[in-house]
FINUVEX-372600 format. One record per residue: residue in one letter; z, y, x of N, C-alpha, C, CB in turn. Coordinates in nm, 4 decimals. Glycine has a CB too. Layout:
<sites>
<site 'A',<Z,Y,X>,<Z,Y,X>,<Z,Y,X>,<Z,Y,X>>,
...
</sites>
This chain:
<sites>
<site 'M',<5.6987,1.3915,-0.6056>,<5.7323,1.4882,-0.4897>,<5.7803,1.6067,-0.5551>,<5.6086,1.5243,-0.3923>>,
<site 'S',<5.8632,1.6770,-0.4773>,<5.9085,1.8221,-0.5067>,<5.7980,1.9206,-0.5028>,<6.0141,1.8691,-0.4060>>,
<site 'S',<5.8303,2.0194,-0.5621>,<5.7216,2.1417,-0.5624>,<5.7244,2.2110,-0.4298>,<5.7529,2.2575,-0.6801>>,
<site 'S',<5.8167,2.2085,-0.3460>,<5.8204,2.2644,-0.2146>,<5.8801,2.1670,-0.1169>,<5.8967,2.3923,-0.2143>>,
<site 'P',<5.7970,2.0647,-0.0744>,<5.8610,1.9699,0.0058>,<5.8935,2.0161,0.1516>,<5.7777,1.8519,0.0078>>,
<site 'A',<5.9895,1.9446,0.2064>,<6.0296,1.9699,0.3434>,<5.9666,1.8410,0.4316>,<6.2024,1.9829,0.3527>>,
<site 'Y',<5.9156,1.8719,0.5395>,<5.8770,1.7594,0.6369>,<5.9651,1.7520,0.7544>,<5.7345,1.7758,0.6882>>,
<site 'F',<6.0235,1.6473,0.7920>,<6.1022,1.6333,0.9042>,<6.0379,1.5115,0.9966>,<6.2538,1.6067,0.8569>>,
<site 'V',<6.0306,1.5392,1.1226>,<5.9816,1.4331,1.2157>,<6.1073,1.4117,1.3194>,<5.8332,1.4822,1.2963>>,
<site 'G',<6.1660,1.2777,1.3251>,<6.2802,1.2689,1.4198>,<6.2972,1.1267,1.4353>,<6.4136,1.3398,1.3715>>,
<site 'N',<6.4064,1.1065,1.5376>,<6.4364,0.9689,1.5598>,<6.5649,0.9280,1.4804>,<6.4529,0.9433,1.7113>>,
<site 'I',<6.5739,0.7987,1.4307>,<6.6947,0.7512,1.3529>,<6.8083,0.7404,1.4482>,<6.6705,0.6114,1.2809>>,
<site 'T',<6.9250,0.8000,1.4162>,<7.0334,0.8040,1.5076>,<7.1250,0.6900,1.5062>,<7.1062,0.9176,1.4860>>,
<site 'Q',<7.1178,0.5989,1.3878>,<7.2025,0.4895,1.3664>,<7.1259,0.3960,1.2722>,<7.3404,0.5339,1.3102>>,
<site 'D',<7.1568,0.2698,1.2639>,<7.0908,0.1778,1.1775>,<7.1243,0.2299,1.0320>,<7.1394,0.0244,1.2051>>,
<site 'P',<7.0150,0.2300,0.9487>,<7.0366,0.2756,0.8051>,<7.1183,0.1973,0.7412>,<6.9223,0.2835,0.7265>>,
<site 'K',<7.1931,0.2459,0.6430>,<7.2924,0.1660,0.5565>,<7.2516,0.1629,0.3964>,<7.4438,0.2354,0.5732>>,
<site 'L',<7.2208,0.0382,0.3516>,<7.1738,0.0110,0.2274>,<7.3019,-0.0272,0.1317>,<7.0654,-0.1028,0.2393>>,
<site 'M',<7.3139,0.0561,0.0223>,<7.4173,0.0467,-0.0773>,<7.3618,0.0285,-0.2132>,<7.5029,0.1654,-0.0744>>,
<site 'F',<7.4297,-0.0158,-0.3012>,<7.4003,-0.0085,-0.4457>,<7.4997,0.0467,-0.5154>,<7.3733,-0.1299,-0.5037>>,
<site 'T',<7.4639,0.1320,-0.6213>,<7.5436,0.2036,-0.7057>,<7.6121,0.1118,-0.8117>,<7.4625,0.3095,-0.7674>>,
<site 'G',<7.7053,0.1565,-0.8879>,<7.7506,0.0665,-0.9895>,<7.6526,0.0211,-1.0856>,<7.8528,0.1235,-1.0587>>,
<site 'S',<7.5450,0.1049,-1.1124>,<7.4470,0.0777,-1.2141>,<7.3355,0.0004,-1.1474>,<7.3952,0.2083,-1.2813>>,
<site 'G',<7.3530,-0.0463,-1.0117>,<7.2476,-0.1333,-0.9416>,<7.1367,-0.0500,-0.8630>,<7.1737,-0.2248,-1.0515>>,
<site 'A',<7.1442,0.0700,-0.8573>,<7.0280,0.1645,-0.7971>,<7.0657,0.1485,-0.6444>,<7.0313,0.3436,-0.8555>>,
<site 'A',<6.9602,0.1175,-0.5773>,<6.9723,0.1010,-0.4257>,<6.9710,0.2623,-0.3674>,<6.8318,-0.0009,-0.3597>>,
<site 'K',<7.0519,0.2808,-0.2732>,<7.0697,0.3948,-0.1996>,<7.0753,0.3698,-0.0473>,<7.1887,0.4598,-0.2464>>,
<site 'L',<6.9821,0.4204,0.0179>,<6.9869,0.4219,0.1683>,<7.0135,0.5442,0.2347>,<6.8687,0.3780,0.2210>>,
<site 'S',<7.1186,0.5310,0.3308>,<7.1571,0.6502,0.4106>,<7.1339,0.6323,0.5557>,<7.3006,0.6842,0.3897>>,
<site 'L',<7.0787,0.7390,0.6141>,<7.0460,0.7291,0.7597>,<7.0552,0.8727,0.8173>,<6.8971,0.6646,0.7845>>,
<site 'G',<7.0526,0.8866,0.9425>,<7.0591,1.0063,1.0083>,<6.9478,1.0319,1.1038>,<7.1798,1.0141,1.0725>>,
<site 'I',<6.8809,1.1355,1.1209>,<6.7713,1.1550,1.2056>,<6.8040,1.2886,1.2933>,<6.6353,1.1660,1.1173>>,
<site 'A',<6.7526,1.2871,1.4138>,<6.7648,1.3866,1.5167>,<6.6268,1.4319,1.5401>,<6.8327,1.3343,1.6458>>,
<site 'C',<6.6042,1.5714,1.5039>,<6.4871,1.6416,1.5233>,<6.4916,1.7426,1.6264>,<6.4490,1.6978,1.4078>>,
<site 'S',<6.4034,1.7325,1.7251>,<6.4041,1.8221,1.8438>,<6.3029,1.9235,1.8370>,<6.3856,1.7482,1.9682>>,
<site 'H',<6.3325,2.0415,1.8906>,<6.2415,2.1621,1.8889>,<6.2265,2.1952,2.0356>,<6.3013,2.2907,1.8015>>,
<site 'F',<6.1093,2.2082,2.0841>,<6.0903,2.2456,2.2317>,<6.0094,2.3866,2.2270>,<6.0009,2.1206,2.3201>>,
<site 'W',<6.0441,2.4543,2.3470>,<5.9770,2.5717,2.3593>,<6.0037,2.6207,2.5110>,<6.0246,2.6732,2.2468>>,
<site 'T',<5.9179,2.7226,2.5443>,<5.9412,2.7700,2.6700>,<5.9841,2.9151,2.6583>,<5.8218,2.7515,2.7556>>,
<site 'D',<6.1020,2.9321,2.7485>,<6.1492,3.0614,2.7153>,<6.0904,3.1888,2.8062>,<6.3010,3.0524,2.7268>>,
<site 'Q',<6.1283,3.2965,2.8026>,<6.0774,3.4125,2.8700>,<6.0638,3.4036,3.0159>,<6.1579,3.5211,2.8412>>,
<site 'S',<6.1489,3.3233,3.0672>,<6.1457,3.2978,3.2268>,<6.0502,3.1780,3.2569>,<6.3025,3.2599,3.2893>>,
<site 'G',<6.0105,3.1152,3.1527>,<5.9071,3.0020,3.1809>,<5.9677,2.8596,3.1874>,<5.8348,3.0285,3.3191>>,
<site 'E',<6.1114,2.8623,3.1698>,<6.1767,2.7358,3.1614>,<6.1666,2.6722,3.0225>,<6.3185,2.7517,3.2001>>,
<site 'K',<6.1479,2.5364,3.0375>,<6.1397,2.4630,2.9012>,<6.2791,2.4496,2.8388>,<6.0757,2.3150,2.9177>>,
<site 'Q',<6.2891,2.4723,2.7230>,<6.4151,2.4535,2.6412>,<6.3897,2.3569,2.5414>,<6.4653,2.5803,2.5749>>,
<site 'E',<6.5063,2.2944,2.4824>,<6.5149,2.2022,2.3804>,<6.6349,2.2314,2.2786>,<6.5269,2.0679,2.4433>>,
<site 'K',<6.6140,2.2085,2.1590>,<6.7246,2.2237,2.0664>,<6.7146,2.1032,1.9676>,<6.7190,2.3666,1.9904>>,
<site 'T',<6.8318,2.0331,1.9459>,<6.8218,1.9179,1.8544>,<6.9136,1.9331,1.7478>,<6.8460,1.7890,1.9209>>,
<site 'S',<6.8445,1.8946,1.6316>,<6.9267,1.9364,1.4994>,<6.9467,1.7900,1.4468>,<6.8369,2.0491,1.3777>>,
<site 'F',<7.0604,1.7636,1.3734>,<7.0820,1.6240,1.3115>,<7.0940,1.6573,1.1553>,<7.2269,1.5421,1.3748>>,
<site 'F',<7.0315,1.5651,1.0987>,<7.0234,1.5689,0.9330>,<7.0522,1.4384,0.8832>,<6.8762,1.6115,0.8713>>,
<site 'N',<7.1309,1.4391,0.7639>,<7.1549,1.3185,0.6722>,<7.0253,1.3037,0.5790>,<7.2963,1.3403,0.5774>>,
<site 'V',<6.9852,1.1779,0.5828>,<6.8769,1.1564,0.4888>,<6.9096,1.0478,0.3904>,<6.7506,1.1229,0.5612>>,
<site 'V',<6.8873,1.0834,0.2737>,<6.9092,0.9749,0.1636>,<6.7851,0.9365,0.0768>,<7.0190,1.0247,0.0645>>,
<site 'A',<6.7670,0.8062,0.0700>,<6.6571,0.7525,-0.0046>,<6.7157,0.6627,-0.1245>,<6.5615,0.6683,0.0935>>,
<site 'W',<6.6412,0.6629,-0.2388>,<6.6779,0.5956,-0.3544>,<6.5828,0.4812,-0.4046>,<6.6928,0.6939,-0.4548>>,
<site 'R',<6.6313,0.3720,-0.4809>,<6.5544,0.2911,-0.5472>,<6.4471,0.2075,-0.4613>,<6.4959,0.3703,-0.6442>>,
<site 'N',<6.3404,0.1912,-0.4918>,<6.2380,0.1170,-0.4179>,<6.2110,0.1654,-0.2861>,<6.1166,0.1157,-0.4878>>,
<site 'L',<6.2042,0.2922,-0.2681>,<6.1981,0.3513,-0.1237>,<6.3178,0.3084,-0.0364>,<6.1959,0.5118,-0.1285>>,
<site 'A',<6.4230,0.3087,-0.0895>,<6.5546,0.2720,-0.0212>,<6.5385,0.1206,0.0320>,<6.6870,0.2857,-0.1307>>,
<site 'E',<6.5067,0.0412,-0.0773>,<6.5010,-0.1083,-0.0330>,<6.3774,-0.1369,0.0578>,<6.4928,-0.2066,-0.1635>>,
<site 'D',<6.2708,-0.0900,0.0362>,<6.1515,-0.1054,0.1355>,<6.1863,-0.0454,0.2740>,<6.0180,-0.0301,0.0786>>,
<site 'S',<6.2378,0.0681,0.2811>,<6.2635,0.1364,0.4088>,<6.3827,0.0529,0.4819>,<6.3049,0.2982,0.3819>>,
<site 'A',<6.4753,0.0059,0.4086>,<6.5869,-0.0884,0.4752>,<6.5346,-0.2058,0.5522>,<6.6818,-0.1489,0.3663>>,
<site 'N',<6.4173,-0.2567,0.4980>,<6.3565,-0.3830,0.5732>,<6.2703,-0.3390,0.6848>,<6.2671,-0.4768,0.4767>>,
<site 'I',<6.2447,-0.2192,0.7078>,<6.1626,-0.1712,0.8130>,<6.2309,-0.0831,0.9241>,<6.0561,-0.0966,0.7515>>,
<site 'L',<6.3183,0.0063,0.8786>,<6.3807,0.0974,0.9727>,<6.4995,0.0486,1.0501>,<6.4197,0.2125,0.9036>>,
<site 'E',<6.5024,0.0994,1.1720>,<6.6310,0.0678,1.2599>,<6.6479,0.1912,1.3504>,<6.6149,-0.0760,1.3565>>,
<site 'K',<6.7567,0.1896,1.4222>,<6.7963,0.3042,1.5108>,<6.7030,0.3312,1.6224>,<6.9299,0.2809,1.5693>>,
<site 'G',<6.6631,0.4372,1.6431>,<6.5670,0.4740,1.7594>,<6.4332,0.4932,1.6978>,<6.5586,0.3594,1.8766>>,
<site 'M',<6.4045,0.4399,1.5970>,<6.2551,0.4525,1.5533>,<6.2328,0.6049,1.5267>,<6.2191,0.3596,1.4118>>,
<site 'R',<6.1062,0.6572,1.5411>,<6.0632,0.7792,1.5053>,<5.9926,0.7758,1.3743>,<5.9831,0.8323,1.6069>>,
<site 'I',<6.0317,0.8606,1.2760>,<6.0003,0.8551,1.1521>,<5.9630,1.0044,1.1097>,<6.1118,0.7905,1.0761>>,
<site 'V',<5.8693,1.0009,0.9967>,<5.8499,1.1211,0.9259>,<5.8988,1.1215,0.7833>,<5.7127,1.1529,0.9285>>,
<site 'V',<5.9795,1.2162,0.7355>,<6.0516,1.2135,0.6169>,<5.9986,1.3303,0.5307>,<6.2034,1.2217,0.6444>>,
<site 'V',<5.9440,1.3028,0.4144>,<5.8894,1.4089,0.3288>,<6.0015,1.4017,0.2052>,<5.7177,1.3778,0.2800>>,
<site 'G',<6.0515,1.5256,0.1769>,<6.1449,1.5240,0.0643>,<6.1857,1.6661,0.0310>,<6.2694,1.4378,0.0961>>,
<site 'R',<6.3067,1.6807,-0.0120>,<6.3662,1.8102,-0.0526>,<6.4965,1.8238,0.0042>,<6.3756,1.8258,-0.1999>>,
<site 'L',<6.5536,1.9373,0.0380>,<6.6795,1.9605,0.0817>,<6.7675,1.9720,-0.0419>,<6.6838,2.0804,0.1698>>,
<site 'E',<6.8883,1.9137,-0.0520>,<6.9733,1.9156,-0.1669>,<7.1104,1.9398,-0.1237>,<6.9641,1.7904,-0.2452>>,
<site 'Q',<7.1903,2.0373,-0.1788>,<7.3252,2.0612,-0.1505>,<7.4075,1.9854,-0.2539>,<7.3554,2.2107,-0.1496>>,
<site 'R',<7.5117,1.9164,-0.2153>,<7.6067,1.8604,-0.3019>,<7.7505,1.8807,-0.2518>,<7.5769,1.7172,-0.3200>>,
<site 'T',<7.8398,1.8788,-0.3458>,<7.9820,1.8894,-0.3087>,<8.0581,1.7659,-0.3223>,<8.0474,1.9898,-0.3873>>,
<site 'Y',<8.1592,1.7480,-0.2451>,<8.2476,1.6269,-0.2627>,<8.3935,1.6622,-0.2184>,<8.1912,1.5011,-0.1756>>,
<site 'E',<8.4856,1.5798,-0.2524>,<8.6249,1.6030,-0.2138>,<8.6517,1.5030,-0.1059>,<8.7266,1.5886,-0.3348>>,
<site 'D',<8.7174,1.5667,0.0033>,<8.7602,1.4802,0.1166>,<8.8875,1.4112,0.1074>,<8.7660,1.5548,0.2328>>,
<site 'K',<8.9248,1.3456,0.1942>,<9.0507,1.2574,0.1971>,<9.1795,1.3590,0.1564>,<9.0717,1.1846,0.3615>>,
<site 'E',<9.1733,1.4753,0.2120>,<9.2834,1.5673,0.1982>,<9.2808,1.6422,0.0653>,<9.2821,1.6645,0.3117>>,
<site 'G',<9.1750,1.6065,-0.0231>,<9.1505,1.6776,-0.1370>,<9.0918,1.8108,-0.1502>,<9.2512,1.6830,-0.1892>>,
<site 'Q',<9.0394,1.8531,-0.0241>,<8.9691,1.9760,-0.0252>,<8.8192,1.9455,-0.0549>,<8.9888,2.0511,0.1101>>,
<site 'N',<8.7638,2.0568,-0.1355>,<8.6294,2.0603,-0.1674>,<8.5392,2.0821,-0.0286>,<8.6088,2.1760,-0.2759>>,
<site 'R',<8.4285,2.0034,-0.0229>,<8.3404,2.0027,0.0918>,<8.1963,2.0223,0.0423>,<8.3553,1.8702,0.1731>>,
<site 'S',<8.1163,2.0652,0.1136>,<7.9682,2.0978,0.0861>,<7.8789,2.0349,0.1844>,<7.9409,2.2495,0.0885>>,
<site 'I',<7.7814,1.9698,0.1502>,<7.6939,1.9072,0.2534>,<7.5447,1.9196,0.2118>,<7.7327,1.7539,0.2738>>,
<site 'V',<7.4555,1.9415,0.2890>,<7.3140,1.9512,0.2662>,<7.2478,1.8264,0.3182>,<7.2558,2.0759,0.3318>>,
<site 'E',<7.1681,1.7612,0.2319>,<7.1047,1.6358,0.2697>,<6.9685,1.6463,0.2355>,<7.1651,1.5161,0.2063>>,
<site 'L',<6.8863,1.5730,0.3054>,<6.7452,1.5478,0.2960>,<6.7151,1.4387,0.1907>,<6.6908,1.5076,0.4327>>,
<site 'V',<6.6734,1.4651,0.0710>,<6.6544,1.3658,-0.0168>,<6.5027,1.3146,0.0003>,<6.6895,1.4167,-0.1581>>,
<site 'A',<6.4719,1.1809,0.0381>,<6.3538,1.1631,0.0737>,<6.2689,1.1115,-0.0476>,<6.3559,1.0796,0.1861>>,
<site 'D',<6.1278,1.1623,-0.0443>,<6.0377,1.1117,-0.1401>,<5.9427,1.0248,-0.0657>,<5.9674,1.2221,-0.2172>>,
<site 'E',<5.9379,1.0409,0.0560>,<5.8462,0.9434,0.1370>,<5.8982,0.9332,0.2751>,<5.6924,0.9917,0.1432>>,
<site 'I',<5.8970,0.8074,0.3307>,<5.9273,0.7813,0.4538>,<5.8142,0.7032,0.5308>,<6.0500,0.7138,0.4510>>,
<site 'A',<5.7903,0.7469,0.6462>,<5.6736,0.6774,0.7269>,<5.7270,0.6727,0.8647>,<5.5247,0.7592,0.7230>>,
<site 'V',<5.6699,0.5589,0.9283>,<5.7046,0.5318,1.0732>,<5.5994,0.5956,1.1637>,<5.7130,0.3747,1.1028>>,
<site 'A',<5.6416,0.6783,1.2437>,<5.5548,0.7518,1.3324>,<5.5347,0.6805,1.4733>,<5.6136,0.8929,1.3513>>,
<site 'A',<5.4220,0.6424,1.5184>,<5.4013,0.5700,1.6401>,<5.2882,0.6267,1.7214>,<5.3761,0.4278,1.6107>>,
<site 'R',<5.3050,0.6130,1.8367>,<5.1803,0.6630,1.9234>,<5.0648,0.5597,1.9200>,<5.2231,0.6865,2.0833>>,
<site 'G',<5.0877,0.4382,1.8843>,<5.0030,0.3258,1.8677>,<5.0692,0.2017,1.8206>,<4.9379,0.2993,1.9883>>,
<site 'L',<4.9938,0.1120,1.7738>,<5.0534,-0.0184,1.7190>,<5.1460,-0.0930,1.8221>,<4.9350,-0.1175,1.6767>>,
<site 'E',<5.1085,-0.0747,1.9485>,<5.1824,-0.1463,2.0414>,<5.3293,-0.1083,2.0616>,<5.1160,-0.1366,2.1608>>,
<site 'S',<5.3657,0.0111,2.0129>,<5.5062,0.0697,2.0120>,<5.5784,0.0312,1.8991>,<5.5082,0.2157,2.0163>>,
<site 'V',<5.5242,-0.0565,1.8046>,<5.5954,-0.0898,1.6768>,<5.6546,-0.2282,1.6956>,<5.4971,-0.0858,1.5481>>,
<site 'T',<5.7837,-0.2464,1.6513>,<5.8331,-0.3786,1.6417>,<5.8753,-0.3976,1.4999>,<5.9465,-0.4049,1.7398>>,
<site 'R',<5.8684,-0.5182,1.4554>,<5.8888,-0.5463,1.3099>,<6.0062,-0.6362,1.2935>,<5.7633,-0.6112,1.2447>>,
<site 'K',<6.0911,-0.5986,1.1876>,<6.2159,-0.6808,1.1636>,<6.1664,-0.8090,1.1001>,<6.3261,-0.6051,1.0674>>,
<site 'Q',<6.2379,-0.9241,1.1298>,<6.2063,-1.0425,1.0662>,<6.3346,-1.1073,1.0030>,<6.1385,-1.1340,1.1646>>,
<site 'R',<6.3247,-1.1506,0.8905>,<6.4330,-1.2269,0.8311>,<6.4692,-1.3515,0.8879>,<6.4065,-1.2513,0.7040>>,
<site 'S',<6.5997,-1.3782,0.9122>,<6.6201,-1.5137,0.9663>,<6.5899,-1.6042,0.8533>,<6.7657,-1.5377,1.0237>>,
<site 'S',<6.5758,-1.7514,0.8904>,<6.5424,-1.8509,0.7931>,<6.6551,-1.8852,0.7056>,<6.4937,-1.9699,0.8572>>,
<site 'E',<6.7811,-1.8334,0.7467>,<6.8878,-1.8564,0.6440>,<6.9163,-1.7383,0.5514>,<7.0161,-1.8929,0.7130>>,
<site 'G',<6.8165,-1.6501,0.5607>,<6.8342,-1.5360,0.4595>,<6.9252,-1.4348,0.5119>,<6.8897,-1.5850,0.3236>>,
<site 'G',<6.9758,-1.4393,0.6444>,<7.0747,-1.3511,0.6891>,<7.0160,-1.2141,0.7344>,<7.1502,-1.4164,0.7993>>,
<site 'A',<7.0879,-1.1599,0.8260>,<7.0553,-1.0064,0.8647>,<6.9102,-1.0133,0.9308>,<7.1759,-0.9356,0.9819>>,
<site 'A',<6.8502,-0.9030,0.9359>,<6.7239,-0.8839,0.9961>,<6.7458,-0.8689,1.1477>,<6.6519,-0.7619,0.9348>>,
<site 'R',<6.6402,-0.9147,1.2327>,<6.6456,-0.9086,1.3655>,<6.5125,-0.8513,1.4247>,<6.6783,-1.0410,1.4154>>,
<site 'P',<6.5134,-0.7804,1.5312>,<6.3751,-0.7310,1.5700>,<6.2851,-0.8470,1.6056>,<6.3817,-0.6319,1.6921>>,
<site 'A',<6.1551,-0.8180,1.5847>,<6.0609,-0.9193,1.6132>,<5.9877,-0.8779,1.7476>,<5.9608,-0.9376,1.4909>>,
<site 'Q',<5.8968,-0.9680,1.7976>,<5.8202,-0.9315,1.9078>,<5.7210,-0.8307,1.8616>,<5.7558,-1.0496,1.9715>>,
<site 'K',<5.6612,-0.7499,1.9576>,<5.5646,-0.6429,1.9228>,<5.4406,-0.7127,1.8577>,<5.5221,-0.5560,2.0548>>,
<site 'S',<5.3812,-0.6503,1.7653>,<5.2746,-0.7095,1.6908>,<5.1639,-0.6038,1.6631>,<5.3293,-0.7694,1.5596>>,
<site 'R',<5.0422,-0.6386,1.6661>,<4.9372,-0.5428,1.6312>,<4.9037,-0.5495,1.4883>,<4.8147,-0.5653,1.7115>>,
<site 'Q',<4.9448,-0.6529,1.4085>,<4.9389,-0.6534,1.2802>,<5.0463,-0.5791,1.1959>,<4.9333,-0.7769,1.2507>>,
<site 'V',<5.0022,-0.4926,1.1064>,<5.1130,-0.4274,1.0203>,<5.0741,-0.4508,0.8848>,<5.1337,-0.2708,1.0443>>,
<site 'S',<5.1573,-0.5059,0.8107>,<5.1287,-0.5302,0.6690>,<5.1977,-0.4212,0.5822>,<5.1774,-0.6743,0.6270>>,
<site 'G',<5.1210,-0.3903,0.4692>,<5.1852,-0.2710,0.3922>,<5.3070,-0.3256,0.3055>,<5.0710,-0.1959,0.2903>>,
<site 'R',<5.4032,-0.2386,0.3152>,<5.5377,-0.2712,0.2348>,<5.5171,-0.2130,0.1012>,<5.6780,-0.2067,0.3030>>,
<site 'S',<5.4809,-0.0759,0.0853>,<5.4710,-0.0135,-0.0309>,<5.3868,0.1022,-0.0094>,<5.5971,0.0177,-0.0846>>,
<site 'A',<5.3599,0.1762,-0.1159>,<5.2757,0.3089,-0.1145>,<5.3650,0.4066,-0.0325>,<5.2423,0.3724,-0.2751>>,
<site 'Q',<5.4912,0.3973,-0.0313>,<5.5728,0.4899,0.0280>,<5.6290,0.4564,0.1655>,<5.6746,0.5148,-0.0589>>,
<site 'A',<5.6281,0.3393,0.1952>,<5.6809,0.2890,0.3205>,<5.5408,0.2768,0.4142>,<5.7681,0.1359,0.2962>>,
<site 'T',<5.4868,0.3691,0.4775>,<5.3580,0.3482,0.5329>,<5.3718,0.3775,0.6869>,<5.2492,0.4404,0.4609>>,
<site 'M',<5.2549,0.3463,0.7534>,<5.2610,0.3759,0.9021>,<5.1790,0.5097,0.9229>,<5.1966,0.2487,0.9942>>,
<site 'V',<5.2268,0.5862,1.0175>,<5.1403,0.6971,1.0631>,<5.1254,0.6761,1.2132>,<5.2018,0.8431,1.0282>>,
<site 'V',<5.0068,0.6880,1.2594>,<4.9790,0.6828,1.4068>,<4.9499,0.8141,1.4524>,<4.8648,0.5911,1.4437>>,
<site 'E',<5.0371,0.8659,1.5543>,<4.9982,0.9931,1.6132>,<4.9036,0.9906,1.7166>,<5.1047,1.0577,1.6613>>,
<site 'E',<4.8074,1.0590,1.7091>,<4.7056,1.0710,1.8114>,<4.7630,1.1478,1.9375>,<4.5797,1.1454,1.7517>>,
<site 'D',<4.8013,1.2638,1.9288>,<4.8665,1.3454,2.0458>,<4.9855,1.4170,1.9712>,<4.7551,1.4625,2.1233>>,
<site 'E',<5.0467,1.5155,2.0264>,<5.1467,1.5841,1.9615>,<5.1095,1.6283,1.8323>,<5.1886,1.6885,2.0352>>,
<site 'P',<5.1813,1.6214,1.7166>,<5.1379,1.6562,1.5911>,<5.1285,1.8060,1.5689>,<5.2233,1.5961,1.4958>>,
<site 'F',<5.2025,1.8895,1.6449>,<5.2220,2.0279,1.6221>,<5.1696,2.1073,1.7351>,<5.3631,2.0577,1.5992>>,
</sites>
């Protein structure tokens, strides 16, 4: 884990994409939406939502790809990293991504968790019925159960 980790809690905005580099390293890309709520001076409730790109590598990427899907609420611990790339027009662009060290599913209770199941033909994953039993995937893909609002 990095020396000054960043913690983000949010909902996955689209199904994660698992890719492999030329050397065979797994890379998982996903987006999360994090909302901040407050009450303004006039007493009205306000909300601001920010969107972040998340990248996970190697075992964390593969384990997370088997569990995560659009709409799930997750906790990501990692570091913010800036990188540059060249767009289609040849212009240099810069992007800040959250590079994940840990990813956990945030749930109000086990009743709200659905698990993916692999089809018998080894095809794509599909959502399973809600289950009370949660099996461990790895030390980094864990379950976090929120009692009340975390903050």
